[in-house]
C-alpha positions in Angstrom: -4.6 96.0 -43.3 -1.3 95.0 -44.8 0.6 91.7 -44.7 2.7 93.2 -42.0 -0.4 93.6 -39.9 -1.5 90.0 -40.3 1.5 87.6 -40.7 4.1 87.2 -38.0 7.5 88.2 -39.4 9.7 85.2 -40.0 12.3 86.5 -37.5 9.5 86.3 -34.9 8.3 82.8 -35.7 9.4 80.4 -32.9 12.2 78.0 -33.9 13.3 80.2 -36.8 10.3 78.8 -38.8 8.3 80.2 -41.6 4.9 81.9 -41.4 3.4 79.1 -43.5 4.3 75.4 -43.0 2.5 72.6 -44.9 1.1 69.6 -43.1 0.3 66.3 -45.0 -1.7 63.3 -43.8 -0.8 60.1 -45.6 -0.8 56.4 -45.1 2.7 55.2 -43.9 3.9 58.6 -42.6 7.2 57.0 -41.6 7.8 56.0 -45.2 6.9 59.4 -46.4 9.4 61.0 -43.9 12.1 58.6 -45.2 11.4 59.5 -48.8 11.6 63.2 -48.2 14.7 62.8 -46.1 16.4 60.6 -48.8 15.4 62.7 -51.8 16.2 66.1 -50.4 19.0 65.2 -48.0 17.3 66.7 -45.0 17.1 65.0 -41.6 13.8 64.4 -39.7 13.5 67.0 -37.0 14.8 65.4 -33.8 12.3 65.2 -31.0 9.3 66.1 -33.2 8.3 62.5 -34.0 5.2 61.6 -31.9 4.0 58.0 -32.3 0.7 56.8 -31.0 0.5 53.5 -29.0 -0.3 51.6 -32.3 2.8 53.0 -33.9 1.1 55.4 -36.2 2.6 58.9 -36.3 0.4 61.7 -35.1 3.3 64.1 -35.9 6.7 64.2 -37.5 8.5 66.9 -39.4 11.4 67.8 -41.6 12.9 71.2 -42.3 13.4 72.2 -45.9 15.2 75.5 -45.8 13.2 77.6 -43.3 10.0 75.7 -43.8 8.8 72.8 -41.6 7.0 70.0 -43.5 4.8 68.3 -41.0 3.4 64.8 -41.5 0.9 62.5 -39.8 -0.5 59.1 -40.5 -4.1 58.9 -41.8 -6.3 57.5 -39.0 -9.5 55.6 -39.5 -12.2 58.0 -40.8 -9.7 60.6 -41.9 -9.1 61.3 -45.5 -5.5 61.3 -46.9 -4.4 64.9 -47.5 -1.3 64.8 -49.8 -0.2 68.2 -51.1 1.1 70.2 -54.0 4.5 71.5 -52.8 7.1 73.7 -54.4 10.8 73.3 -53.6 13.9 75.2 -54.8 16.8 72.8 -55.6 20.2 73.1 -57.2 19.6 70.5 -59.9 16.1 69.4 -61.0 17.3 66.4 -63.0 19.4 65.1 -60.1 16.4 65.4 -57.7 14.1 63.6 -60.2 16.6 60.8 -60.5 16.9 60.4 -56.7 13.1 60.5 -56.4 12.3 58.0 -59.2 14.8 55.7 -57.6 12.7 55.8 -54.5 9.3 55.2 -56.1 8.3 58.6 -57.4 7.1 59.2 -61.0 8.3 62.0 -63.1 5.4 64.3 -64.1 7.4 67.0 -65.9 11.0 66.4 -66.9 13.4 69.4 -66.5 11.9 72.1 -68.6 13.0 75.7 -69.2 10.6 78.1 -67.5 10.1 81.8 -67.3 12.5 84.0 -65.2 15.6 82.0 -65.9 14.4 78.9 -64.1 14.1 75.2 -64.8 10.9 73.4 -63.7 10.4 69.7 -63.0 7.6 67.9 -61.3 7.2 64.5 -59.6 4.5 62.5 -58.0 5.5 60.6 -54.9 4.0 57.3 -53.9 1.7 59.1 -51.4 0.1 61.3 -54.0 2.0 64.5 -53.3 3.0 66.5 -56.4 6.3 68.3 -56.0 7.2 71.3 -58.1 11.0 71.4 -58.4 12.6 74.7 -59.4 16.2 75.5 -60.0 17.8 78.8 -61.1 19.1 78.7 -64.7 20.9 82.1 -65.2 21.1 83.1 -68.8 18.4 80.6 -69.9 16.0 82.3 -72.3 12.3 82.2 -71.5 10.3 79.6 -73.4 7.9 80.5 -76.2 4.4 80.5 -74.6 2.0 77.7 -75.6 -0.5 80.2 -77.1 2.3 81.5 -79.4 3.2 78.0 -80.7 5.5 76.9 -77.9 5.5 73.6 -76.0 2.4 72.5 -74.1 4.5 70.3 -71.7 4.2 72.5 -68.6 0.4 72.5 -68.5 -0.2 69.2 -70.2 1.9 67.0 -67.9 0.3 68.5 -64.8 -3.2 68.3 -66.2 -2.8 64.6 -67.2 -1.4 63.7 -63.8 -4.1 65.6 -61.8 -6.8 63.9 -63.9 -5.4 60.4 -63.0 -5.6 61.4 -59.3 -9.3 62.5 -59.5 -10.6 59.5 -57.5 -8.1 59.7 -54.6 
């Protein structure tokens, strides 16, 4: 079997969606939705918000490009399920500034990466780590760590994940 035999082609996904859409379960889903909307400049999907009688959200979503990020509040007995998410942006440093102004922590500052890209990472207040990527045409590839280059790409992620071990 090939991918074409398994995944529904994007043009066939209802609502012009993507074949894979992440879903996170967090405390204060409404706050998470506001954070994502403010940081990435995307609106919450109208009509998708589904509150329960107690006000907790059983479903909300935002569209980032062609992907729907779905969100729900953690209910009693449910574990929180933040995520590791990758987003392509125009300016990594600008997104990091917006995010840290809204309670996120910078994990990896804007760093040259392979393939003429800039990488940055942030940890939001709900425990989701966001990989931020931006095209950087003409930027040379960094020297690999094992050839004497910077350890920042791995070391910053490793340190952050180790602090989250108990969550």
